[in-house]
KOLMITI-98510 format. One line per 5 residues: number of its first residue (from 1); their letters; for each residue y, x, z of C-alpha. Coordinates in nm, 4 decimals. Example, Ala and Ser with C-alpha at 12.3 -4.5 7.8 and 13.67 -1.06 7.14 Angstrom:
1> as> -0.4500 1.2300 0.7800 | -0.1060 1.3670 0.7140
This chain:
1> xxxxx> 8.2557 13.4758 12.3957 | 8.0271 13.1898 12.4979 | 8.0698 12.8442 12.3527 | 8.1915 12.6004 12.6204 | 7.9902 12.2770 12.6468
6> xxxxx> 8.0745 11.9685 12.8507 | 7.7697 11.7551 12.9340 | 7.7967 11.3837 12.9961 | 7.6540 11.2726 13.3320 | 7.3787 11.0790 13.1553
11> xxxxx> 7.2548 11.3991 12.9912 | 7.2278 11.5707 13.3290 | 7.0513 11.2672 13.4761 | 6.8062 11.2833 13.1842 | 6.7529 11.6525 13.2615
16> xxxxx> 6.6667 11.5679 13.6217 | 6.4217 11.3001 13.5126 | 6.2923 11.5421 13.2497 | 6.0887 11.3037 13.0402 | 6.2577 11.2763 12.7016
21> xxxxx> 6.3929 11.4694 12.4044 | 6.7463 11.4635 12.5424 | 6.6285 11.6485 12.8533 | 6.4413 11.9108 12.6502 | 6.7393 11.9708 12.4208
26> xxxxx> 6.9799 11.9899 12.7160 | 6.7584 12.2503 12.8872 | 6.7564 12.4524 12.5626 | 7.1365 12.4417 12.5585 | 7.1788 12.5247 12.9257
31> xxxxx> 6.9425 12.8229 12.8937 | 7.1194 12.9615 12.5841 | 7.3084 13.2794 12.6734 | 7.5744 13.1885 12.4142 | 7.6594 12.8647 12.5978
36> xxxxx> 7.8786 12.8156 12.9060 | 7.8433 12.4733 13.0707 | 8.1724 12.3311 13.2009 | 8.1887 12.0815 13.4894 | 8.4676 11.8964 13.6690
41> xxxxx> 8.5348 11.6731 13.9675 | 8.4772 11.3712 13.7456 | 8.1235 11.4851 13.6651 | 8.0563 11.5545 14.0322 | 8.1771 11.2034 14.1197
46> xxxxx> 7.9479 11.0536 13.8563 | 7.6390 11.2407 13.9746 | 7.6461 11.3217 14.3433 | 7.7408 11.0095 14.5429 | 7.4294 10.8056 14.4630
51> xxxxx> 7.1865 11.0913 14.5214 | 7.3649 11.1830 14.8465 | 7.3644 10.8199 14.9634 | 6.9944 10.7857 14.8820 | 6.9260 11.1209 15.0529
56> xxxxx> 6.7454 11.2461 14.7432 | 6.7594 11.6154 14.8326 | 6.5731 11.7270 14.5207 | 6.8265 11.5508 14.2968 | 7.1231 11.6838 14.4986
61> xxxxx> 6.9899 12.0392 14.4714 | 6.9249 12.0013 14.0980 | 7.2817 11.8847 14.0310 | 7.4275 12.1462 14.2657 | 7.2395 12.4208 14.0807
66> xxxxx> 7.4006 12.3080 13.7560 | 7.7459 12.2994 13.9195 | 7.6912 12.6448 14.0710 | 7.6033 12.7936 13.7313 | 7.8908 12.6235 13.5484
71> xxxxx> 8.2500 12.7023 13.4767 | 8.4675 12.4641 13.6742 | 8.7500 12.2812 13.4958 | 9.0158 12.1760 13.7447 | 9.1863 11.8467 13.6784
76> xxxxx> 9.5602 11.8223 13.6480 | 9.6529 11.4944 13.8188 | 9.9614 11.4492 13.6004 | 9.7452 11.4657 13.2879 | 9.4912 11.2294 13.4434
81> xxxxx> 9.7610 10.9773 13.5346 | 9.9091 10.9990 13.1839 | 9.5631 10.9344 13.0375 | 9.5200 10.6274 13.2592 | 9.8582 10.4901 13.1481
86> xxxxx> 9.7693 10.5543 12.7834 | 9.4355 10.3751 12.8217 | 9.6019 10.0747 12.9827 | 9.8576 10.0534 12.7005 | 9.5836 10.0940 12.4421
91> xxxxx> 9.3712 9.8251 12.6085 | 9.6646 9.5832 12.6181 | 9.7378 9.6586 12.2522 | 9.3763 9.6065 12.1480 | 9.3454 9.2930 12.3577
96> xxxxx> 9.6664 9.1639 12.2006 | 9.5233 9.2221 11.8518 | 9.1987 9.0493 11.9414 | 9.3719 8.7560 12.1087 | 9.5936 8.7154 11.8045
101> xxxxx> 9.2889 8.7122 11.5780 | 9.0842 8.4711 11.7890 | 9.3753 8.2461 11.8920 | 9.3589 8.3213 12.2664 | 9.6489 8.4581 12.4685
106> xxx> 9.6716 8.7499 12.7077 | 9.7552 8.6508 13.0644 | 9.7327 8.9885 13.2370
């Protein structure tokens, strides 16, 4: 069974630009037969809009090739909404701690 790997958008952008160690290492990983790259709608939304808007066909095709060769992880909207609520609570909690420590107050 292949190991599933989720790449950050910045890693894939580095692969497209192809000029650093991150890109070389990412290409090694993506070409490893023991690795299965996993993508999602979130990754697509991070990568594709700018290259589509700028009509950079080479970049669009590069990203699409990666998506086409990847396992696709569908998002469960209920889980996504729960994560957003959790992050908001966590942010308010952290902001409250910081405002307590620095003497400011939260007004949001």
